[in-house]
N, C-alpha and C positions, 0 to 999 in steps of 0.2 A: 623129567620129574622136577629136577632142581630149577629149571627155567620156569616151569609153571608156578612153582612156589614163589619165585622172585616176582613174577608178574602179578600174582594174587596179592602179595604184600604191597606192591606198588599201587595197585588199584585201591586197596584199603586206605593207604595214606592219602591218595588222591581224593577220595570221597570225603574223608574226615577233615583234612586241612583245607582242601579246596572249597568246601562249603563255608567254613569260617572266613577264609580270605575273600571269597566272593561277596559275602554279606558286608564285610568291612569296607571293601572297595566301593560298593554301591552306596553305603551310608555317608562316605566321605567324598564322593566324586565331585559334588558341587563346589567344594572348597579347594580343589586341587588346581594349580596353575595349568593352563592348557598346554604349555610347552615344558612343564617340569618333568622330571624323569618318571615319576609315578603316573602323572597325568598323561604323558606321552604313551606309556605302556598301555593305559586303558583306552585312550581315544585314538591315537595315531596307529597303534598296533592292533587294535580291535580285540583286546583281551577283556571284554565284558563277561564272557562266559568263563566258567571255572577252568583254569589252566590244568593241563593233564601232564603228569610225569610219564611220558611215553615209554612203555616197556622196551620197545625196539631200540630207541636212542639210548636209554639208560644201560641196557645190557651190552650194546655194541661200543659205547664210549668207554666203558670200564677197562677192557684190556688195552685199548689205545692209550688212555691217560696213564695207566700204570706203567706201560712200556716207556713212554716219553720221559717220565720223571724218575722212575726207579732203575731203568737200564741205561741211562745216559752215558755216552762214551766220552770220557775226559780228553781223549785225543782228537776230538772233533776240530776240523779246520773252519767249517762254515755251518753256523746254526741258522736254520730256516724257520722264520716266524711268519704266520699269515693265516689265511682261511682255506676254504676248499680249493681255491684256485692254485695256490702254491702246493697244497697237499697233493693234488692230482698231477701237477705239472712236473714235479721234481722227484725222481726216484734215486736215492743215494746209491743203489746198486749199479746204476748206469754211469756213475762217475768213476774215473780211473786214476785221477791224480790228487783230488781233494777229498777229504773225509767229510761228507755231509751228514748232518743230523736234522731230519725233517720234523720239527716240533709244531708244525701247522695243525690247527684244529678246525674241523668242519664247522662253519658258521661263526668262527671266532671274530672278535672285534679288537680294537686298539687296547682296551682294558685287559683282555686276555693275553695279548701279545706282550704287553709291558710286564704283567705279573708272571707270565711264563718265563721271561728272561730273568726276573728277580729270583725265581725259584731254582733256575738252572745255573746261575752264575757261580754259586758256591761250589758246584760240582765240576766246574770248568776252569782248571788252573790257567792262569794268564800266561800267554807267551806271544811273541811278536807274530803279526800276520793273521790273527784271528778275525773272522768276518761274521757279522750278523746280517743275513739276507732277509729283507722284509718285503712282503707282497704289497705293492702299492695299488689300491683300488680307489677309484674316484669317489665312491659312495661311502667309504669308511668313516668319513668325518661325522656322520650322524648315526651310524649303525651301532646298536646296543643289544647284544645277544641276550642278556639277562632279562630284558623286557619284551621278549617275544614268546608267543604261546608255544611254538614248535621246539625251540632250542634252549629254553631256560634250564632244562635238566642238566645241560652241560655245565652250567655254573655250580649246581649241586655236586656233580661228579668231581669237578676240579677242587671244590672246597674240601670235600671229604678225603680225597686221595692226596692232593698236593698242598692242602692248606691255603688255597687261594681265597682272598677275601671276597665277600659279596659286595655288589654295588648297594644293595638294599636288603639287609638281612631279614627285615620284617616280611618281605614278599617271598622269601625262599627258605628261611631256616626251618620252617615247619616240616620240610622234607628231609632234613638231616638224619633223623633217627631212622626213617624208613630206608634211606640210601645206605646207611651203615649196615643195617640188617641185610639188605640185598647184597652188599659187597661180600659179606661173610659167606653167603650161599653160593656165590659164583666161584666155580672151580679154578683154583690157581695152578693146578698141576698140568692143565692143557698147554702144550707148547705154543708160544706166542707166534702168530703169523707175521708179525711186524719185523722189518729189518731197518734199523737205524731210523725209527720213527715212521716208516712207510710200509703200507701194504697195498699192493696194486689190486684195484677192483674197478669195474666200469659201472658208474651210476647212470642207469639207462632210463631214468624218469623222463617222460616226454615233456617238452617245453613249448610254451607259446612265446616265441622270441620277442615280438613287439610288447607283450605284457611284461616280460622280464626286464626289458629295457626301460619301459615306463616306470616300473617299480624302482629300479636303480636310480633313474633320474629324479623320481619323487623324493628320494632321500636328500638330494641337493637343496630342496626347498626347506628343509628342516634346519634348526640351529646346529652349527658345527661344534657339538658338545665334545667330540672326541679328539680334537686337535691338541688340547693339553696333554692327553695321554700319549699321543704320538711324539710330542716334544719331550715328555718325560722318558720315553723309551730311548730317544736319541741321546739325551743327557746321560742316562745310565750306561749305555753302550760306550759312549765316548769317554766317560769318567773311568771306565775300566781299561782304557787304552786300546779298544777294539774299533773296527771300522764298520759303520752301518752303510749298507748298500741297498738301494731300492730296486725292486723287480716288478715289471708289468708282464703278466703272462699272456700268451696268445688268445685272441678271441676270433670266433669264426666269422666269415664274411657277411653272413646274414645279420649277425649281431651288430657288426660295424656299420652296415648299411642303415639299419634302424636307428643307430645312434647318430649317424651323420644327418639323417632326416630331421632330427630334433634341433639341429643347429644351435647347440649350447656349448659354452666353455665348461667342460666337465672337470677340469683339473684345478680350478682356481682356489678351491677351499683347502687343498693340501699344499699350496705353494709355500706357506711359512715353514712347514715341516721339511719340504724337499730342498730348500735353499742350501747350496753348497755340498749336497750329497751326491755320490755317483748313482746314476740311474741306468739300469739295463732295461731299455724300453722295447719290449717285443709285443706290444699290445696289438699291432696290426700284422705281425708275422704269421704267415700261413704255412702249414706243414706240407710235406710232399704228397700226402694222401688224405682223403676225407676221413678215413678211419682213425686218424690221429685225434679227432675230436669225438667225445662221447655226447656232447650237446654244444650249445652255442658258446659257452664260456668256460668249459672244462675240457682238459685233455684226457684222452684215454690212456691205458697202460702203454699202448704203442706210441702215443704222443709223448708220454713222459720219457720213454727210451730215446726218442728223437731229440727232445728239448733239453734234457739234463746235460748232455755233453756241450751243447751250445752255451748254456749258462756257465758251466765249468770253464770253458774256453774264455768267456768274457771276464770272469773273475781272475783268471791267470794273467790275462793281458793288463789288468789293472795293477798288477805287481803288489797287491796288498799282502798276499800270503808269503812273500819272500822274506 
């Protein structure tokens, strides 16, 4: 009953605010720069139709975001930031020597990673050997979650729960009131399924691997708008006396074959950010069994149980935590 009420409220907000927003975008589209942020949202991301605050995403993001920011463990040794790749690849329960906190967010971008760190740094007392482990994806340099039709509700959720600023408040603030009402209706008494930021589940959505690779490569043709946020993240981590380490998670062989066929230098845009940083490059690493992958670029719970000790071993060998 409560879930149906939340979904109804979300739909009402979607209809009211979406209609106004859609009209405003259509009236001003001719004046927007083709590669500006709002213009890119409308043209490159295909958001001509009214964006929808997806009930599924809104409902399932809330417990995760609440857990990350409200239950944070100050004794954490390694804070994990990134998107769905690092979220699925690293299960803190599989680490035995280091205390991981997986603050990765599904579909997150560099903006979210930077502001997640700012929100958690006050809850994380400084001590020697602390690590921020960041997922390095070649397409991150132009990925902007807030300007996508499917995942912009995550920005609303993070703003309402964690106070994270919007990239463009005009495009999203109309959902604030609706989101706050929805949050009050979601039962807080249910035990959280998350452990140190992570909850194991298998995202079994079928993939067209060549299409996924083409979409990722297409992002390399867009302006590298996110490099400044990557650099800001590095500056903030190093200013706190912590060590930033980059991680590339495993990708399945069919993804790697499709990527190799494109014959492109995929890492050139992140080079200014990576310079001088330790890199744990497991991009081409293949697990012992096919069931460790749930699709071409995400590990399954079994894969996370296999991969997390490898990353823990690599971090220990760096002697950062000593």
